[in-house]
Biopython code that builds the backbone (N, CA, C, O; Angstrom):
import numpy as np
from Bio.PDB.StructureBuilder import StructureBuilder

atoms = [
    (1, "MET", "N", (6.046, -27.549, -18.038)),
    (1, "MET", "CA", (5.942, -27.708, -19.467)),
    (1, "MET", "C", (6.535, -29.066, -19.833)),
    (1, "MET", "O", (7.605, -29.432, -19.347)),
    (2, "LYS", "N", (5.857, -29.789, -20.665)),
    (2, "LYS", "CA", (6.288, -31.111, -21.090)),
    (2, "LYS", "C", (7.039, -31.008, -22.414)),
    (2, "LYS", "O", (6.482, -30.595, -23.431)),
    (3, "VAL", "N", (8.336, -31.398, -22.379)),
    (3, "VAL", "CA", (9.147, -31.434, -23.591)),
    (3, "VAL", "C", (9.957, -32.728, -23.591)),
    (3, "VAL", "O", (10.215, -33.325, -22.546)),
    (4, "ALA", "N", (10.344, -33.134, -24.777)),
    (4, "ALA", "CA", (11.088, -34.388, -24.899)),
    (4, "ALA", "C", (12.554, -34.217, -24.513)),
    (4, "ALA", "O", (13.178, -35.166, -24.039)),
    (5, "ASN", "N", (13.109, -33.033, -24.705)),
    (5, "ASN", "CA", (14.531, -32.814, -24.433)),
    (5, "ASN", "C", (14.721, -31.909, -23.210)),
    (5, "ASN", "O", (15.393, -30.880, -23.288)),
    (6, "LYS", "N", (14.127, -32.303, -22.090)),
    (6, "LYS", "CA", (14.179, -31.516, -20.861)),
    (6, "LYS", "C", (15.612, -31.364, -20.344)),
    (6, "LYS", "O", (15.978, -30.308, -19.828)),
    (7, "LYS", "N", (16.407, -32.402, -20.480)),
    (7, "LYS", "CA", (17.784, -32.364, -20.004)),
    (7, "LYS", "C", (18.597, -31.325, -20.764)),
    (7, "LYS", "O", (19.412, -30.619, -20.171)),
    (8, "CYS", "N", (18.382, -31.228, -22.062)),
    (8, "CYS", "CA", (19.092, -30.254, -22.891)),
    (8, "CYS", "C", (18.696, -28.828, -22.516)),
    (8, "CYS", "O", (19.560, -27.955, -22.430)),
    (9, "ILE", "N", (17.423, -28.580, -22.293)),
    (9, "ILE", "CA", (16.951, -27.248, -21.914)),
    (9, "ILE", "C", (17.492, -26.859, -20.541)),
    (9, "ILE", "O", (17.892, -25.714, -20.335)),
    (10, "THR", "N", (17.507, -27.799, -19.608)),
    (10, "THR", "CA", (18.060, -27.528, -18.282)),
    (10, "THR", "C", (19.534, -27.180, -18.380)),
    (10, "THR", "O", (20.000, -26.247, -17.726)),
    (11, "ASN", "N", (20.261, -27.916, -19.187)),
    (11, "ASN", "CA", (21.696, -27.655, -19.372)),
    (11, "ASN", "C", (21.921, -26.263, -19.964)),
    (11, "ASN", "O", (22.806, -25.538, -19.511)),
    (12, "LEU", "N", (21.135, -25.884, -20.966)),
    (12, "LEU", "CA", (21.272, -24.567, -21.578)),
    (12, "LEU", "C", (20.947, -23.443, -20.593)),
    (12, "LEU", "O", (21.633, -22.422, -20.569)),
    (13, "SER", "N", (19.922, -23.625, -19.796)),
    (13, "SER", "CA", (19.549, -22.569, -18.850)),
    (13, "SER", "C", (20.608, -22.408, -17.752)),
    (13, "SER", "O", (20.879, -21.289, -17.318)),
    (14, "LYS", "N", (21.207, -23.516, -17.302)),
    (14, "LYS", "CA", (22.282, -23.417, -16.299)),
    (14, "LYS", "C", (23.495, -22.706, -16.864)),
    (14, "LYS", "O", (24.112, -21.887, -16.183)),
    (15, "LYS", "N", (23.844, -23.016, -18.117)),
    (15, "LYS", "CA", (24.982, -22.344, -18.747)),
    (15, "LYS", "C", (24.707, -20.853, -18.929)),
    (15, "LYS", "O", (25.604, -20.027, -18.763)),
    (16, "SER", "N", (23.475, -20.516, -19.267)),
    (16, "SER", "CA", (23.122, -19.104, -19.439)),
    (16, "SER", "C", (23.223, -18.350, -18.115)),
    (16, "SER", "O", (23.704, -17.217, -18.079)),
    (17, "LEU", "N", (22.774, -18.973, -17.032)),
    (17, "LEU", "CA", (22.872, -18.330, -15.719)),
    (17, "LEU", "C", (24.326, -18.150, -15.292)),
    (17, "LEU", "O", (24.685, -17.118, -14.726)),
    (18, "ARG", "N", (25.155, -19.143, -15.558)),
    (18, "ARG", "CA", (26.574, -19.041, -15.190)),
    (18, "ARG", "C", (27.301, -18.005, -16.032)),
    (18, "ARG", "O", (28.199, -17.330, -15.527)),
    (19, "ALA", "N", (26.943, -17.861, -17.290)),
    (19, "ALA", "CA", (27.638, -16.953, -18.196)),
    (19, "ALA", "C", (27.286, -15.484, -17.932)),
    (19, "ALA", "O", (28.096, -14.598, -18.204)),
    (20, "ASN", "N", (26.095, -15.224, -17.407)),
    (20, "ASN", "CA", (25.631, -13.850, -17.234)),
    (20, "ASN", "C", (25.501, -13.487, -15.755)),
    (20, "ASN", "O", (24.438, -13.045, -15.320)),
    (21, "LYS", "N", (26.559, -13.666, -14.989)),
    (21, "LYS", "CA", (26.497, -13.395, -13.555)),
    (21, "LYS", "C", (26.256, -11.922, -13.267)),
    (21, "LYS", "O", (25.489, -11.583, -12.366)),
    (22, "THR", "N", (26.900, -11.049, -14.019)),
    (22, "THR", "CA", (26.739, -9.611, -13.781)),
    (22, "THR", "C", (25.306, -9.171, -14.061)),
    (22, "THR", "O", (24.719, -8.409, -13.293)),
    (23, "ARG", "N", (24.750, -9.657, -15.165)),
    (23, "ARG", "CA", (23.371, -9.302, -15.509)),
    (23, "ARG", "C", (22.403, -9.817, -14.440)),
    (23, "ARG", "O", (21.455, -9.122, -14.074)),
    (24, "ASN", "N", (22.637, -11.015, -13.949)),
    (24, "ASN", "CA", (21.764, -11.582, -12.922)),
    (24, "ASN", "C", (21.850, -10.776, -11.626)),
    (24, "ASN", "O", (20.828, -10.528, -10.986)),
    (25, "ARG", "N", (23.053, -10.368, -11.237)),
    (25, "ARG", "CA", (23.208, -9.565, -10.024)),
    (25, "ARG", "C", (22.520, -8.214, -10.181)),
    (25, "ARG", "O", (21.881, -7.726, -9.249)),
    (26, "MET", "N", (22.651, -7.610, -11.360)),
    (26, "MET", "CA", (21.992, -6.329, -11.603)),
    (26, "MET", "C", (20.471, -6.477, -11.568)),
    (26, "MET", "O", (19.774, -5.598, -11.062)),
    (27, "ALA", "N", (19.965, -7.567, -12.094)),
    (27, "ALA", "CA", (18.520, -7.803, -12.065)),
    (27, "ALA", "C", (18.026, -7.967, -10.635)),
    (27, "ALA", "O", (16.978, -7.429, -10.276)),
    (28, "VAL", "N", (18.768, -8.704, -9.817)),
    (28, "VAL", "CA", (18.392, -8.880, -8.418)),
    (28, "VAL", "C", (18.455, -7.546, -7.683)),
    (28, "VAL", "O", (17.568, -7.236, -6.888)),
    (29, "ALA", "N", (19.495, -6.753, -7.942)),
    (29, "ALA", "CA", (19.610, -5.438, -7.311)),
    (29, "ALA", "C", (18.449, -4.531, -7.734)),
    (29, "ALA", "O", (17.912, -3.790, -6.911)),
    (30, "ALA", "N", (18.065, -4.586, -8.995)),
    (30, "ALA", "CA", (16.954, -3.771, -9.473)),
    (30, "ALA", "C", (15.642, -4.181, -8.811)),
    (30, "ALA", "O", (14.823, -3.327, -8.471)),
    (31, "ILE", "N", (15.442, -5.468, -8.630)),
    (31, "ILE", "CA", (14.231, -5.956, -7.967)),
    (31, "ILE", "C", (14.201, -5.497, -6.518)),
    (31, "ILE", "O", (13.161, -5.060, -6.025)),
    (32, "ILE", "N", (15.339, -5.592, -5.828)),
    (32, "ILE", "CA", (15.409, -5.163, -4.427)),
    (32, "ILE", "C", (15.151, -3.667, -4.310)),
    (32, "ILE", "O", (14.386, -3.239, -3.446)),
    (33, "LEU", "N", (15.781, -2.864, -5.169)),
    (33, "LEU", "CA", (15.582, -1.418, -5.118)),
    (33, "LEU", "C", (14.139, -1.026, -5.435)),
    (33, "LEU", "O", (13.600, -0.101, -4.827)),
    (34, "THR", "N", (13.519, -1.716, -6.373)),
    (34, "THR", "CA", (12.120, -1.440, -6.693)),
    (34, "THR", "C", (11.214, -1.772, -5.515)),
    (34, "THR", "O", (10.271, -1.037, -5.225)),
    (35, "THR", "N", (11.498, -2.871, -4.842)),
    (35, "THR", "CA", (10.720, -3.247, -3.663)),
    (35, "THR", "C", (10.853, -2.200, -2.568)),
    (35, "THR", "O", (9.861, -1.815, -1.950)),
    (36, "VAL", "N", (12.072, -1.741, -2.326)),
    (36, "VAL", "CA", (12.291, -0.708, -1.314)),
    (36, "VAL", "C", (11.584, 0.585, -1.702)),
    (36, "VAL", "O", (11.004, 1.257, -0.849)),
    (37, "LEU", "N", (11.630, 0.934, -2.980)),
    (37, "LEU", "CA", (10.975, 2.145, -3.460)),
    (37, "LEU", "C", (9.480, 2.105, -3.195)),
    (37, "LEU", "O", (8.923, 3.058, -2.649)),
    (38, "PHE", "N", (8.824, 1.019, -3.572)),
    (38, "PHE", "CA", (7.383, 0.930, -3.374)),
    (38, "PHE", "C", (7.020, 0.872, -1.900)),
    (38, "PHE", "O", (6.006, 1.441, -1.495)),
    (39, "THR", "N", (7.825, 0.195, -1.091)),
    (39, "THR", "CA", (7.571, 0.159, 0.350)),
    (39, "THR", "C", (7.650, 1.558, 0.935)),
    (39, "THR", "O", (6.788, 1.954, 1.719)),
    (40, "ALA", "N", (8.675, 2.306, 0.561)),
    (40, "ALA", "CA", (8.820, 3.677, 1.056)),
    (40, "ALA", "C", (7.678, 4.555, 0.562)),
    (40, "ALA", "O", (7.156, 5.376, 1.316)),
    (41, "LEU", "N", (7.288, 4.390, -0.691)),
    (41, "LEU", "CA", (6.215, 5.194, -1.256)),
    (41, "LEU", "C", (4.907, 4.981, -0.516)),
    (41, "LEU", "O", (4.227, 5.947, -0.170)),
    (42, "PHE", "N", (4.544, 3.725, -0.267)),
    (42, "PHE", "CA", (3.297, 3.443, 0.439)),
    (42, "PHE", "C", (3.372, 3.869, 1.899)),
    (42, "PHE", "O", (2.367, 4.301, 2.463)),
    (43, "THR", "N", (4.533, 3.759, 2.517)),
    (43, "THR", "CA", (4.678, 4.202, 3.902)),
    (43, "THR", "C", (4.508, 5.710, 4.002)),
    (43, "THR", "O", (3.781, 6.197, 4.869)),
    (44, "VAL", "N", (5.165, 6.445, 3.134)),
    (44, "VAL", "CA", (5.047, 7.912, 3.151)),
    (44, "VAL", "C", (3.620, 8.329, 2.817)),
    (44, "VAL", "O", (3.075, 9.231, 3.452)),
    (45, "GLY", "N", (3.014, 7.689, 1.836)),
    (45, "GLY", "CA", (1.626, 8.020, 1.470)),
    (45, "GLY", "C", (0.657, 7.766, 2.613)),
    (45, "GLY", "O", (-0.214, 8.593, 2.883)),
    (46, "GLY", "N", (0.800, 6.631, 3.286)),
    (46, "GLY", "CA", (-0.070, 6.330, 4.423)),
    (46, "GLY", "C", (0.121, 7.301, 5.570)),
    (46, "GLY", "O", (-0.848, 7.702, 6.215)),
    (47, "THR", "N", (1.364, 7.684, 5.828)),
    (47, "THR", "CA", (1.650, 8.645, 6.887)),
    (47, "THR", "C", (1.071, 10.013, 6.548)),
    (47, "THR", "O", (0.552, 10.701, 7.427)),
    (48, "MET", "N", (1.155, 10.410, 5.283)),
    (48, "MET", "CA", (0.580, 11.700, 4.882)),
    (48, "MET", "C", (-0.939, 11.699, 5.045)),
    (48, "MET", "O", (-1.507, 12.683, 5.519)),
    (49, "LEU", "N", (-1.598, 10.619, 4.661)),
    (49, "LEU", "CA", (-3.052, 10.544, 4.831)),
    (49, "LEU", "C", (-3.430, 10.636, 6.304)),
    (49, "LEU", "O", (-4.382, 11.330, 6.662)),
    (50, "TYR", "N", (-2.689, 9.942, 7.153)),
    (50, "TYR", "CA", (-2.958, 9.993, 8.592)),
    (50, "TYR", "C", (-2.752, 11.408, 9.125)),
    (50, "TYR", "O", (-3.542, 11.879, 9.943)),
    (51, "SER", "N", (-1.704, 12.089, 8.674)),
    (51, "SER", "CA", (-1.425, 13.448, 9.124)),
    (51, "SER", "C", (-2.525, 14.409, 8.681)),
    (51, "SER", "O", (-2.951, 15.260, 9.462)),
    (52, "PHE", "N", (-2.990, 14.285, 7.438)),
    (52, "PHE", "CA", (-4.079, 15.140, 6.968)),
    (52, "PHE", "C", (-5.349, 14.896, 7.778)),
    (52, "PHE", "O", (-6.068, 15.840, 8.103)),
    (53, "GLU", "N", (-5.626, 13.644, 8.102)),
    (53, "GLU", "CA", (-6.806, 13.315, 8.893)),
    (53, "GLU", "C", (-6.707, 13.930, 10.285)),
    (53, "GLU", "O", (-7.679, 14.495, 10.786)),
    (54, "GLN", "N", (-5.538, 13.822, 10.907)),
    (54, "GLN", "CA", (-5.342, 14.408, 12.237)),
    (54, "GLN", "C", (-5.474, 15.931, 12.198)),
    (54, "GLN", "O", (-6.066, 16.530, 13.095)),
    (55, "GLU", "N", (-4.923, 16.550, 11.161)),
    (55, "GLU", "CA", (-5.010, 18.003, 11.018)),
    (55, "GLU", "C", (-6.461, 18.442, 10.871)),
    (55, "GLU", "O", (-6.874, 19.434, 11.472)),
    (56, "THR", "N", (-7.232, 17.714, 10.078)),
    (56, "THR", "CA", (-8.643, 18.050, 9.897)),
    (56, "THR", "C", (-9.408, 17.888, 11.204)),
    (56, "THR", "O", (-10.263, 18.714, 11.526)),
    (57, "MET", "N", (-9.116, 16.845, 11.954)),
    (57, "MET", "CA", (-9.789, 16.635, 13.239)),
    (57, "MET", "C", (-9.488, 17.770, 14.206)),
    (57, "MET", "O", (-10.372, 18.215, 14.938)),
    (58, "ARG", "N", (-8.259, 18.233, 14.214)),
    (58, "ARG", "CA", (-7.896, 19.324, 15.120)),
    (58, "ARG", "C", (-8.587, 20.620, 14.716)),
    (58, "ARG", "O", (-8.966, 21.416, 15.574)),
    (59, "GLN", "N", (-8.754, 20.835, 13.410)),
    (59, "GLN", "CA", (-9.443, 22.040, 12.952)),
    (59, "GLN", "C", (-10.919, 22.007, 13.320)),
    (59, "GLN", "O", (-11.511, 23.038, 13.637)),
    (60, "VAL", "N", (-11.512, 20.811, 13.276)),
    (60, "VAL", "CA", (-12.939, 20.682, 13.562)),
    (60, "VAL", "C", (-13.204, 20.734, 15.057)),
    (60, "VAL", "O", (-14.209, 21.303, 15.483)),
    (61, "GLY", "N", (-12.326, 20.152, 15.858)),
    (61, "GLY", "CA", (-12.597, 20.211, 17.291)),
    (61, "GLY", "C", (-11.878, 19.189, 18.122)),
    (61, "GLY", "O", (-12.142, 19.110, 19.321)),
    (62, "GLY", "N", (-10.996, 18.408, 17.574)),
    (62, "GLY", "CA", (-10.235, 17.472, 18.374)),
    (62, "GLY", "C", (-10.412, 16.035, 17.943)),
    (62, "GLY", "O", (-11.169, 15.739, 17.018)),
    (63, "ASP", "N", (-9.708, 15.143, 18.619)),
    (63, "ASP", "CA", (-9.746, 13.724, 18.264)),
    (63, "ASP", "C", (-11.077, 13.069, 18.617)),
    (63, "ASP", "O", (-11.496, 12.121, 17.953)),
    (64, "MET", "N", (-11.741, 13.565, 19.656)),
    (64, "MET", "CA", (-12.969, 12.918, 20.118)),
    (64, "MET", "C", (-14.224, 13.533, 19.504)),
    (64, "MET", "O", (-15.336, 13.216, 19.926)),
    (65, "HIS", "N", (-14.063, 14.391, 18.532)),
    (65, "HIS", "CA", (-15.185, 15.086, 17.918)),
    (65, "HIS", "C", (-15.665, 14.305, 16.700)),
    (65, "HIS", "O", (-14.856, 13.913, 15.859)),
    (66, "GLY", "N", (-16.942, 14.082, 16.600)),
    (66, "GLY", "CA", (-17.512, 13.390, 15.451)),
    (66, "GLY", "C", (-18.410, 14.314, 14.659)),
    (66, "GLY", "O", (-18.966, 15.264, 15.210)),
    (67, "THR", "N", (-18.556, 14.051, 13.393)),
    (67, "THR", "CA", (-19.420, 14.872, 12.547)),
    (67, "THR", "C", (-20.377, 13.978, 11.780)),
    (67, "THR", "O", (-20.109, 12.798, 11.549)),
    (68, "PHE", "N", (-21.493, 14.563, 11.394)),
    (68, "PHE", "CA", (-22.477, 13.892, 10.555)),
    (68, "PHE", "C", (-22.619, 14.696, 9.276)),
    (68, "PHE", "O", (-22.660, 15.926, 9.315)),
    (69, "LYS", "N", (-22.693, 14.019, 8.151)),
    (69, "LYS", "CA", (-22.873, 14.682, 6.868)),
    (69, "LYS", "C", (-24.238, 14.310, 6.310)),
    (69, "LYS", "O", (-24.727, 13.197, 6.499)),
    (70, "TYR", "N", (-24.830, 15.258, 5.628)),
    (70, "TYR", "CA", (-26.091, 15.041, 4.926)),
    (70, "TYR", "C", (-27.196, 14.553, 5.865)),
    (70, "TYR", "O", (-27.859, 13.553, 5.589)),
    (71, "VAL", "N", (-27.385, 15.261, 6.967)),
    (71, "VAL", "CA", (-28.397, 14.896, 7.955)),
    (71, "VAL", "C", (-29.590, 15.827, 7.776)),
    (71, "VAL", "O", (-29.435, 17.041, 7.643)),
    (72, "THR", "N", (-30.784, 15.236, 7.774)),
    (72, "THR", "CA", (-31.990, 16.061, 7.685)),
    (72, "THR", "C", (-32.305, 16.633, 9.057)),
    (72, "THR", "O", (-31.738, 16.205, 10.063)),
    (73, "LYS", "N", (-33.215, 17.606, 9.094)),
    (73, "LYS", "CA", (-33.590, 18.220, 10.373)),
    (73, "LYS", "C", (-34.255, 17.201, 11.293)),
    (73, "LYS", "O", (-34.034, 17.212, 12.503)),
    (74, "GLU", "N", (-35.068, 16.324, 10.715)),
    (74, "GLU", "CA", (-35.731, 15.310, 11.536)),
    (74, "GLU", "C", (-34.709, 14.374, 12.179)),
    (74, "GLU", "O", (-34.824, 14.032, 13.356)),
    (75, "GLN", "N", (-33.708, 13.961, 11.397)),
    (75, "GLN", "CA", (-32.665, 13.101, 11.958)),
    (75, "GLN", "C", (-31.868, 13.831, 13.021)),
    (75, "GLN", "O", (-31.481, 13.233, 14.024)),
    (76, "MET", "N", (-31.615, 15.129, 12.814)),
    (76, "MET", "CA", (-30.865, 15.906, 13.791)),
    (76, "MET", "C", (-31.640, 16.006, 15.100)),
    (76, "MET", "O", (-31.062, 15.817, 16.171)),
    (77, "TYR", "N", (-32.942, 16.299, 15.036)),
    (77, "TYR", "CA", (-33.753, 16.387, 16.249)),
    (77, "TYR", "C", (-33.842, 15.036, 16.951)),
    (77, "TYR", "O", (-33.825, 14.962, 18.179)),
    (78, "HIS", "N", (-33.937, 13.966, 16.156)),
    (78, "HIS", "CA", (-34.007, 12.622, 16.736)),
    (78, "HIS", "C", (-32.714, 12.297, 17.499)),
    (78, "HIS", "O", (-32.767, 11.787, 18.618)),
    (79, "CYS", "N", (-31.567, 12.589, 16.899)),
    (79, "CYS", "CA", (-30.290, 12.318, 17.564)),
    (79, "CYS", "C", (-30.119, 13.198, 18.795)),
    (79, "CYS", "O", (-29.630, 12.735, 19.825)),
    (80, "ARG", "N", (-30.515, 14.454, 18.699)),
    (80, "ARG", "CA", (-30.354, 15.361, 19.828)),
    (80, "ARG", "C", (-31.235, 14.919, 20.995)),
    (80, "ARG", "O", (-30.814, 14.999, 22.149)),
    (81, "ASN", "N", (-32.448, 14.457, 20.710)),
    (81, "ASN", "CA", (-33.333, 13.987, 21.779)),
    (81, "ASN", "C", (-32.808, 12.698, 22.401)),
    (81, "ASN", "O", (-32.948, 12.496, 23.607)),
    (82, "ASP", "N", (-32.204, 11.820, 21.594)),
    (82, "ASP", "CA", (-31.650, 10.565, 22.143)),
    (82, "ASP", "C", (-30.466, 10.853, 23.040)),
    (82, "ASP", "O", (-30.294, 10.183, 24.058)),
    (83, "TRP", "N", (-29.650, 11.823, 22.697)),
    (83, "TRP", "CA", (-28.465, 12.107, 23.498)),
    (83, "TRP", "C", (-28.799, 12.800, 24.821)),
    (83, "TRP", "O", (-28.115, 12.614, 25.827)),
    (84, "SER", "N", (-29.844, 13.586, 24.795)),
    (84, "SER", "CA", (-30.177, 14.331, 26.016)),
    (84, "SER", "C", (-30.867, 13.448, 27.043)),
    (84, "SER", "O", (-30.943, 13.827, 28.211)),
    (85, "ALA", "N", (-31.377, 12.274, 26.646)),
    (85, "ALA", "CA", (-32.098, 11.407, 27.571)),
    (85, "ALA", "C", (-31.220, 10.660, 28.507)),
    (85, "ALA", "O", (-31.710, 9.895, 29.337)),
]
sb = StructureBuilder()
sb.init_structure("model")
sb.init_model(0)
sb.init_chain("A")
sb.init_seg("    ")
for serial, (resi, resn, name, xyz) in enumerate(atoms, 1):
    if name == "N":
        sb.init_residue(resn, " ", resi, " ")
    sb.init_atom(name, np.array(xyz, "f"), 0.0, 1.0, " ", f" {name:<3s}", serial, name[0])
structure = sb.get_structure()
């Protein structure tokens, strides 16, 4: 930002930072805690999704089992004939 009294604004901002040390430390602590919170939230969420996926695979038939959705009879016969060859 271009201002004519840049030195005065810099001086005021430095004095404000020095005068409010407790507030600044609390703000930094709040930022750190929020970062840790979101990191933990996304880690737990990702782990839960992976666990649900693994559970579903085990119910269907295992890790190496694949499924097809919305397959017509013609597509099913075509795939079955390709696999048997």
